[in-house]
PyMOL CGO cylinders between C-alpha atoms (Angstrom):
from pymol import cmd
from pymol.cgo import CYLINDER

trace = [
    CYLINDER, 7.17, -5.04, 85.45, 7.75, -2.62, 88.45, 0.3, 1, 1, 1, 1, 1, 1,
    CYLINDER, 7.75, -2.62, 88.45, 6.19, -3.17, 92.04, 0.3, 1, 1, 1, 1, 1, 1,
    CYLINDER, 6.19, -3.17, 92.04, 4.74, -0.05, 93.96, 0.3, 1, 1, 1, 1, 1, 1,
    CYLINDER, 4.74, -0.05, 93.96, 3.87, -0.57, 97.61, 0.3, 1, 1, 1, 1, 1, 1,
    CYLINDER, 3.87, -0.57, 97.61, 1.78, 2.75, 98.25, 0.3, 1, 1, 1, 1, 1, 1,
    CYLINDER, 1.78, 2.75, 98.25, 0.30, 3.25, 101.84, 0.3, 1, 1, 1, 1, 1, 1,
    CYLINDER, 0.30, 3.25, 101.84, -1.52, 5.58, 104.00, 0.3, 1, 1, 1, 1, 1, 1,
    CYLINDER, -1.52, 5.58, 104.00, -0.87, 4.90, 107.82, 0.3, 1, 1, 1, 1, 1, 1,
    CYLINDER, -0.87, 4.90, 107.82, -1.85, 6.73, 111.07, 0.3, 1, 1, 1, 1, 1, 1,
    CYLINDER, -1.85, 6.73, 111.07, 0.55, 6.30, 114.19, 0.3, 1, 1, 1, 1, 1, 1,
    CYLINDER, 0.55, 6.30, 114.19, -2.58, 6.42, 116.70, 0.3, 1, 1, 1, 1, 1, 1,
    CYLINDER, -2.58, 6.42, 116.70, -4.92, 3.30, 117.32, 0.3, 1, 1, 1, 1, 1, 1,
    CYLINDER, -4.92, 3.30, 117.32, -8.69, 4.15, 117.66, 0.3, 1, 1, 1, 1, 1, 1,
    CYLINDER, -8.69, 4.15, 117.66, -9.16, 0.01, 118.84, 0.3, 1, 1, 1, 1, 1, 1,
    CYLINDER, -9.16, 0.01, 118.84, -11.63, -0.86, 121.40, 0.3, 1, 1, 1, 1, 1, 1,
    CYLINDER, -11.63, -0.86, 121.40, -12.33, 3.04, 122.30, 0.3, 1, 1, 1, 1, 1, 1,
    CYLINDER, -12.33, 3.04, 122.30, -9.12, 3.63, 123.47, 0.3, 1, 1, 1, 1, 1, 1,
    CYLINDER, -9.12, 3.63, 123.47, -6.55, 6.16, 121.66, 0.3, 1, 1, 1, 1, 1, 1,
    CYLINDER, -6.55, 6.16, 121.66, -2.73, 4.70, 122.26, 0.3, 1, 1, 1, 1, 1, 1,
    CYLINDER, -2.73, 4.70, 122.26, -0.12, 6.08, 120.07, 0.3, 1, 1, 1, 1, 1, 1,
    CYLINDER, -0.12, 6.08, 120.07, 1.93, 3.60, 117.98, 0.3, 1, 1, 1, 1, 1, 1,
    CYLINDER, 1.93, 3.60, 117.98, 5.37, 4.15, 116.83, 0.3, 1, 1, 1, 1, 1, 1,
    CYLINDER, 5.37, 4.15, 116.83, 4.83, 2.29, 113.21, 0.3, 1, 1, 1, 1, 1, 1,
    CYLINDER, 4.83, 2.29, 113.21, 1.16, 2.34, 112.19, 0.3, 1, 1, 1, 1, 1, 1,
    CYLINDER, 1.16, 2.34, 112.19, -0.59, -0.66, 111.17, 0.3, 1, 1, 1, 1, 1, 1,
    CYLINDER, -0.59, -0.66, 111.17, -0.52, -0.06, 107.76, 0.3, 1, 1, 1, 1, 1, 1,
    CYLINDER, -0.52, -0.06, 107.76, 2.81, 0.82, 107.63, 0.3, 1, 1, 1, 1, 1, 1,
    CYLINDER, 2.81, 0.82, 107.63, 3.73, -2.63, 109.24, 0.3, 1, 1, 1, 1, 1, 1,
    CYLINDER, 3.73, -2.63, 109.24, 1.71, -4.39, 106.79, 0.3, 1, 1, 1, 1, 1, 1,
    CYLINDER, 1.71, -4.39, 106.79, 2.97, -2.46, 103.94, 0.3, 1, 1, 1, 1, 1, 1,
    CYLINDER, 2.97, -2.46, 103.94, 6.33, -3.18, 105.30, 0.3, 1, 1, 1, 1, 1, 1,
    CYLINDER, 6.33, -3.18, 105.30, 6.00, -6.93, 105.13, 0.3, 1, 1, 1, 1, 1, 1,
    CYLINDER, 6.00, -6.93, 105.13, 4.50, -6.72, 101.62, 0.3, 1, 1, 1, 1, 1, 1,
    CYLINDER, 4.50, -6.72, 101.62, 7.75, -4.88, 100.63, 0.3, 1, 1, 1, 1, 1, 1,
    CYLINDER, 7.75, -4.88, 100.63, 9.78, -7.66, 102.35, 0.3, 1, 1, 1, 1, 1, 1,
    CYLINDER, 9.78, -7.66, 102.35, 7.78, -10.47, 100.52, 0.3, 1, 1, 1, 1, 1, 1,
    CYLINDER, 7.78, -10.47, 100.52, 7.82, -9.02, 97.14, 0.3, 1, 1, 1, 1, 1, 1,
    CYLINDER, 7.82, -9.02, 97.14, 10.19, -6.75, 97.13, 0.3, 1, 1, 1, 1, 1, 1,
    CYLINDER, 10.19, -6.75, 97.13, 8.73, -3.22, 95.41, 0.3, 1, 1, 1, 1, 1, 1,
    CYLINDER, 8.73, -3.22, 95.41, 9.34, 0.36, 96.09, 0.3, 1, 1, 1, 1, 1, 1,
    CYLINDER, 9.34, 0.36, 96.09, 7.40, 1.71, 99.20, 0.3, 1, 1, 1, 1, 1, 1,
    CYLINDER, 7.40, 1.71, 99.20, 5.68, 5.01, 99.02, 0.3, 1, 1, 1, 1, 1, 1,
    CYLINDER, 5.68, 5.01, 99.02, 4.05, 6.68, 101.71, 0.3, 1, 1, 1, 1, 1, 1,
    CYLINDER, 4.05, 6.68, 101.71, 0.78, 8.54, 100.95, 0.3, 1, 1, 1, 1, 1, 1,
    CYLINDER, 0.78, 8.54, 100.95, 0.59, 10.90, 104.17, 0.3, 1, 1, 1, 1, 1, 1,
    CYLINDER, 0.59, 10.90, 104.17, 1.11, 14.31, 103.72, 0.3, 1, 1, 1, 1, 1, 1,
    CYLINDER, 1.11, 14.31, 103.72, 0.28, 15.40, 106.73, 0.3, 1, 1, 1, 1, 1, 1,
    CYLINDER, 0.28, 15.40, 106.73, 2.23, 13.38, 109.20, 0.3, 1, 1, 1, 1, 1, 1,
    CYLINDER, 2.23, 13.38, 109.20, 6.12, 13.05, 109.51, 0.3, 1, 1, 1, 1, 1, 1,
    CYLINDER, 6.12, 13.05, 109.51, 7.55, 11.74, 106.03, 0.3, 1, 1, 1, 1, 1, 1,
    CYLINDER, 7.55, 11.74, 106.03, 10.83, 11.06, 106.78, 0.3, 1, 1, 1, 1, 1, 1,
    CYLINDER, 10.83, 11.06, 106.78, 11.87, 7.54, 107.69, 0.3, 1, 1, 1, 1, 1, 1,
    CYLINDER, 11.87, 7.54, 107.69, 15.37, 6.20, 108.01, 0.3, 1, 1, 1, 1, 1, 1,
    CYLINDER, 15.37, 6.20, 108.01, 17.03, 9.58, 107.44, 0.3, 1, 1, 1, 1, 1, 1,
    CYLINDER, 17.03, 9.58, 107.44, 14.78, 9.85, 104.03, 0.3, 1, 1, 1, 1, 1, 1,
    CYLINDER, 14.78, 9.85, 104.03, 12.65, 12.57, 102.78, 0.3, 1, 1, 1, 1, 1, 1,
    CYLINDER, 12.65, 12.57, 102.78, 9.93, 10.65, 101.37, 0.3, 1, 1, 1, 1, 1, 1,
    CYLINDER, 9.93, 10.65, 101.37, 8.71, 13.05, 98.41, 0.3, 1, 1, 1, 1, 1, 1,
    CYLINDER, 8.71, 13.05, 98.41, 4.94, 13.37, 97.53, 0.3, 1, 1, 1, 1, 1, 1,
    CYLINDER, 4.94, 13.37, 97.53, 5.30, 13.32, 94.13, 0.3, 1, 1, 1, 1, 1, 1,
    CYLINDER, 5.30, 13.32, 94.13, 6.53, 9.99, 92.38, 0.3, 1, 1, 1, 1, 1, 1,
    CYLINDER, 6.53, 9.99, 92.38, 8.65, 10.09, 89.68, 0.3, 1, 1, 1, 1, 1, 1,
    CYLINDER, 8.65, 10.09, 89.68, 8.09, 8.08, 86.03, 0.3, 1, 1, 1, 1, 1, 1,
    CYLINDER, 8.09, 8.08, 86.03, 4.76, 6.52, 87.71, 0.3, 1, 1, 1, 1, 1, 1,
    CYLINDER, 4.76, 6.52, 87.71, 4.11, 4.61, 84.55, 0.3, 1, 1, 1, 1, 1, 1,
    CYLINDER, 4.11, 4.61, 84.55, 7.05, 2.43, 85.48, 0.3, 1, 1, 1, 1, 1, 1,
    CYLINDER, 7.05, 2.43, 85.48, 4.91, 0.69, 87.86, 0.3, 1, 1, 1, 1, 1, 1,
    CYLINDER, 4.91, 0.69, 87.86, 2.70, -1.97, 86.35, 0.3, 1, 1, 1, 1, 1, 1,
    CYLINDER, 2.70, -1.97, 86.35, 1.16, -3.38, 89.96, 0.3, 1, 1, 1, 1, 1, 1,
    CYLINDER, 1.16, -3.38, 89.96, 0.34, -1.47, 92.73, 0.3, 1, 1, 1, 1, 1, 1,
    CYLINDER, 0.34, -1.47, 92.73, -0.02, -2.65, 96.32, 0.3, 1, 1, 1, 1, 1, 1,
    CYLINDER, -0.02, -2.65, 96.32, -2.63, 0.00, 97.84, 0.3, 1, 1, 1, 1, 1, 1,
    CYLINDER, -2.63, 0.00, 97.84, -2.92, 0.07, 101.48, 0.3, 1, 1, 1, 1, 1, 1,
    CYLINDER, -2.92, 0.07, 101.48, -4.65, 2.31, 104.00, 0.3, 1, 1, 1, 1, 1, 1,
    CYLINDER, -4.65, 2.31, 104.00, -7.23, 1.61, 107.30, 0.3, 1, 1, 1, 1, 1, 1,
    CYLINDER, -7.23, 1.61, 107.30, -10.91, 2.04, 106.81, 0.3, 1, 1, 1, 1, 1, 1,
    CYLINDER, -10.91, 2.04, 106.81, -12.32, 4.89, 108.39, 0.3, 1, 1, 1, 1, 1, 1,
    CYLINDER, -12.32, 4.89, 108.39, -16.21, 4.61, 108.49, 0.3, 1, 1, 1, 1, 1, 1,
    CYLINDER, -16.21, 4.61, 108.49, -16.35, 2.07, 105.53, 0.3, 1, 1, 1, 1, 1, 1,
    CYLINDER, -16.35, 2.07, 105.53, -14.11, 3.73, 103.04, 0.3, 1, 1, 1, 1, 1, 1,
    CYLINDER, -14.11, 3.73, 103.04, -10.71, 5.20, 102.49, 0.3, 1, 1, 1, 1, 1, 1,
    CYLINDER, -10.71, 5.20, 102.49, -8.84, 8.11, 104.09, 0.3, 1, 1, 1, 1, 1, 1,
    CYLINDER, -8.84, 8.11, 104.09, -9.50, 11.27, 101.79, 0.3, 1, 1, 1, 1, 1, 1,
    CYLINDER, -9.50, 11.27, 101.79, -5.54, 11.08, 101.00, 0.3, 1, 1, 1, 1, 1, 1,
    CYLINDER, -5.54, 11.08, 101.00, -5.83, 7.95, 99.42, 0.3, 1, 1, 1, 1, 1, 1,
    CYLINDER, -5.83, 7.95, 99.42, -8.77, 9.19, 97.20, 0.3, 1, 1, 1, 1, 1, 1,
    CYLINDER, -8.77, 9.19, 97.20, -6.41, 12.26, 96.05, 0.3, 1, 1, 1, 1, 1, 1,
    CYLINDER, -6.41, 12.26, 96.05, -3.51, 10.00, 95.46, 0.3, 1, 1, 1, 1, 1, 1,
    CYLINDER, -3.51, 10.00, 95.46, -5.62, 7.78, 92.98, 0.3, 1, 1, 1, 1, 1, 1,
    CYLINDER, -5.62, 7.78, 92.98, -7.25, 10.91, 91.30, 0.3, 1, 1, 1, 1, 1, 1,
    CYLINDER, -7.25, 10.91, 91.30, -3.22, 12.40, 91.00, 0.3, 1, 1, 1, 1, 1, 1,
    CYLINDER, -3.22, 12.40, 91.00, -2.04, 9.40, 88.76, 0.3, 1, 1, 1, 1, 1, 1,
    CYLINDER, -2.04, 9.40, 88.76, -3.19, 7.90, 85.74, 0.3, 1, 1, 1, 1, 1, 1,
    CYLINDER, -3.19, 7.90, 85.74, -4.09, 4.27, 86.63, 0.3, 1, 1, 1, 1, 1, 1,
    CYLINDER, -4.09, 4.27, 86.63, -5.27, 3.14, 83.43, 0.3, 1, 1, 1, 1, 1, 1,
    CYLINDER, -5.27, 3.14, 83.43, -3.61, -0.59, 82.79, 0.3, 1, 1, 1, 1, 1, 1,
    CYLINDER, -3.61, -0.59, 82.79, -1.95, -1.17, 86.05, 0.3, 1, 1, 1, 1, 1, 1,
    CYLINDER, -1.95, -1.17, 86.05, -3.07, -3.84, 88.52, 0.3, 1, 1, 1, 1, 1, 1,
    CYLINDER, -3.07, -3.84, 88.52, -4.08, -2.47, 92.15, 0.3, 1, 1, 1, 1, 1, 1,
    CYLINDER, -4.08, -2.47, 92.15, -4.39, -4.77, 94.87, 0.3, 1, 1, 1, 1, 1, 1,
    CYLINDER, -4.39, -4.77, 94.87, -6.10, -3.30, 97.72, 0.3, 1, 1, 1, 1, 1, 1,
    CYLINDER, -6.10, -3.30, 97.72, -4.96, -3.77, 101.52, 0.3, 1, 1, 1, 1, 1, 1,
    CYLINDER, -4.96, -3.77, 101.52, -6.70, -2.27, 104.54, 0.3, 1, 1, 1, 1, 1, 1,
    CYLINDER, -6.70, -2.27, 104.54, -6.32, -2.39, 108.20, 0.3, 1, 1, 1, 1, 1, 1,
    CYLINDER, -6.32, -2.39, 108.20, -9.57, -1.99, 110.49, 0.3, 1, 1, 1, 1, 1, 1,
    CYLINDER, -9.57, -1.99, 110.49, -11.04, -2.34, 113.88, 0.3, 1, 1, 1, 1, 1, 1,
    CYLINDER, -11.04, -2.34, 113.88, -14.33, -4.55, 112.18, 0.3, 1, 1, 1, 1, 1, 1,
    CYLINDER, -14.33, -4.55, 112.18, -14.83, -3.23, 108.57, 0.3, 1, 1, 1, 1, 1, 1,
    CYLINDER, -14.83, -3.23, 108.57, -13.07, -5.29, 106.68, 0.3, 1, 1, 1, 1, 1, 1,
    CYLINDER, -13.07, -5.29, 106.68, -12.48, -3.81, 103.17, 0.3, 1, 1, 1, 1, 1, 1,
    CYLINDER, -12.48, -3.81, 103.17, -15.54, -1.61, 103.64, 0.3, 1, 1, 1, 1, 1, 1,
    CYLINDER, -15.54, -1.61, 103.64, -16.67, -0.05, 100.35, 0.3, 1, 1, 1, 1, 1, 1,
    CYLINDER, -16.67, -0.05, 100.35, -13.08, 0.89, 99.26, 0.3, 1, 1, 1, 1, 1, 1,
    CYLINDER, -13.08, 0.89, 99.26, -12.84, -1.81, 96.75, 0.3, 1, 1, 1, 1, 1, 1,
    CYLINDER, -12.84, -1.81, 96.75, -15.97, -0.85, 94.51, 0.3, 1, 1, 1, 1, 1, 1,
    CYLINDER, -15.97, -0.85, 94.51, -14.75, 3.00, 95.26, 0.3, 1, 1, 1, 1, 1, 1,
    CYLINDER, -14.75, 3.00, 95.26, -11.28, 2.02, 93.44, 0.3, 1, 1, 1, 1, 1, 1,
    CYLINDER, -11.28, 2.02, 93.44, -12.96, 0.27, 90.40, 0.3, 1, 1, 1, 1, 1, 1,
    CYLINDER, -12.96, 0.27, 90.40, -15.13, 3.22, 90.16, 0.3, 1, 1, 1, 1, 1, 1,
    CYLINDER, -15.13, 3.22, 90.16, -12.20, 6.05, 90.41, 0.3, 1, 1, 1, 1, 1, 1,
    CYLINDER, -12.20, 6.05, 90.41, -10.03, 3.65, 88.49, 0.3, 1, 1, 1, 1, 1, 1,
    CYLINDER, -10.03, 3.65, 88.49, -11.84, 2.10, 85.38, 0.3, 1, 1, 1, 1, 1, 1,
    CYLINDER, -11.84, 2.10, 85.38, -9.04, 1.01, 83.46, 0.3, 1, 1, 1, 1, 1, 1,
    CYLINDER, -9.04, 1.01, 83.46, -7.51, -0.63, 85.88, 0.3, 1, 1, 1, 1, 1, 1,
    CYLINDER, -7.51, -0.63, 85.88, -7.68, -4.19, 87.01, 0.3, 1, 1, 1, 1, 1, 1,
    CYLINDER, -7.68, -4.19, 87.01, -8.34, -4.48, 90.69, 0.3, 1, 1, 1, 1, 1, 1,
    CYLINDER, -8.34, -4.48, 90.69, -7.80, -8.00, 92.17, 0.3, 1, 1, 1, 1, 1, 1,
    CYLINDER, -7.80, -8.00, 92.17, -8.86, -9.25, 95.38, 0.3, 1, 1, 1, 1, 1, 1,
    CYLINDER, -8.86, -9.25, 95.38, -7.80, -7.06, 98.61, 0.3, 1, 1, 1, 1, 1, 1,
    CYLINDER, -7.80, -7.06, 98.61, -6.34, -8.34, 102.12, 0.3, 1, 1, 1, 1, 1, 1,
    CYLINDER, -6.34, -8.34, 102.12, -8.17, -6.86, 105.20, 0.3, 1, 1, 1, 1, 1, 1,
    CYLINDER, -8.17, -6.86, 105.20, -6.23, -7.02, 108.52, 0.3, 1, 1, 1, 1, 1, 1,
    CYLINDER, -6.23, -7.02, 108.52, -7.92, -6.15, 111.87, 0.3, 1, 1, 1, 1, 1, 1,
    CYLINDER, -7.92, -6.15, 111.87, -5.73, -3.58, 113.78, 0.3, 1, 1, 1, 1, 1, 1,
    CYLINDER, -5.73, -3.58, 113.78, -5.94, -6.40, 116.70, 0.3, 1, 1, 1, 1, 1, 1,
    CYLINDER, -5.94, -6.40, 116.70, -4.55, -8.56, 114.46, 0.3, 1, 1, 1, 1, 1, 1,
    CYLINDER, -4.55, -8.56, 114.46, -1.25, -6.83, 112.28, 0.3, 1, 1, 1, 1, 1, 1,
    CYLINDER, -1.25, -6.83, 112.28, 1.29, -8.18, 115.03, 0.3, 1, 1, 1, 1, 1, 1,
    CYLINDER, 1.29, -8.18, 115.03, 0.39, -11.60, 114.35, 0.3, 1, 1, 1, 1, 1, 1,
    CYLINDER, 0.39, -11.60, 114.35, -0.52, -12.11, 110.75, 0.3, 1, 1, 1, 1, 1, 1,
    CYLINDER, -0.52, -12.11, 110.75, 3.03, -12.04, 109.11, 0.3, 1, 1, 1, 1, 1, 1,
    CYLINDER, 3.03, -12.04, 109.11, 2.79, -15.52, 107.75, 0.3, 1, 1, 1, 1, 1, 1,
    CYLINDER, 2.79, -15.52, 107.75, -1.18, -14.82, 106.22, 0.3, 1, 1, 1, 1, 1, 1,
    CYLINDER, -1.18, -14.82, 106.22, 0.40, -11.34, 104.82, 0.3, 1, 1, 1, 1, 1, 1,
    CYLINDER, 0.40, -11.34, 104.82, 3.56, -12.87, 103.07, 0.3, 1, 1, 1, 1, 1, 1,
    CYLINDER, 3.56, -12.87, 103.07, 1.20, -15.72, 101.55, 0.3, 1, 1, 1, 1, 1, 1,
    CYLINDER, 1.20, -15.72, 101.55, -1.44, -13.49, 100.29, 0.3, 1, 1, 1, 1, 1, 1,
    CYLINDER, -1.44, -13.49, 100.29, 1.12, -11.00, 98.62, 0.3, 1, 1, 1, 1, 1, 1,
    CYLINDER, 1.12, -11.00, 98.62, 2.79, -13.70, 96.81, 0.3, 1, 1, 1, 1, 1, 1,
    CYLINDER, 2.79, -13.70, 96.81, -0.75, -15.23, 95.58, 0.3, 1, 1, 1, 1, 1, 1,
    CYLINDER, -0.75, -15.23, 95.58, -1.65, -11.45, 94.52, 0.3, 1, 1, 1, 1, 1, 1,
    CYLINDER, -1.65, -11.45, 94.52, 1.41, -10.92, 92.73, 0.3, 1, 1, 1, 1, 1, 1,
    CYLINDER, 1.41, -10.92, 92.73, 1.24, -13.88, 90.81, 0.3, 1, 1, 1, 1, 1, 1,
    CYLINDER, 1.24, -13.88, 90.81, -2.37, -13.60, 89.94, 0.3, 1, 1, 1, 1, 1, 1,
    CYLINDER, -2.37, -13.60, 89.94, -1.39, -9.78, 88.87, 0.3, 1, 1, 1, 1, 1, 1,
    CYLINDER, -1.39, -9.78, 88.87, 1.70, -11.04, 86.65, 0.3, 1, 1, 1, 1, 1, 1,
    CYLINDER, 1.70, -11.04, 86.65, -0.77, -13.64, 85.37, 0.3, 1, 1, 1, 1, 1, 1,
    CYLINDER, -0.77, -13.64, 85.37, -3.38, -10.85, 84.22, 0.3, 1, 1, 1, 1, 1, 1,
    CYLINDER, -3.38, -10.85, 84.22, -0.79, -8.97, 82.50, 0.3, 1, 1, 1, 1, 1, 1,
    CYLINDER, -0.79, -8.97, 82.50, 0.73, -12.09, 80.41, 0.3, 1, 1, 1, 1, 1, 1,
]
cmd.load_cgo(trace, "trace")
């Protein structure tokens, strides 16, 4: 069963009323750690920001989306919800029968309303408990992310068997 780590990440940090430019967005940092832990395919949802990474252009289309059974879905929380680009991504593909594992980065909102929104948009998918990582915590959360990634993958595989 193939694993997809789809994420939307921004390269600006709006924490604590200050805006600063980031080399790598918070959600991308978490997504990279998940990839390193569970060895899935990484896909950047962003369609406005540059999508060139390591000289490889990441396409907007995902070929053979059907092959993915487990999808880690990462994004920053905006006003207690997910960005529109993530909603568009969910609407674009068929998530029926898939297991979705949400993860968010935030400045105080946790998972916000996102889990309920994903359940509404993907009624035929299994939605597992998500992970919320505070923006200020991202740099120090490697072990937490690794532990959660492994536990959620084990649970997802149990759901599929």
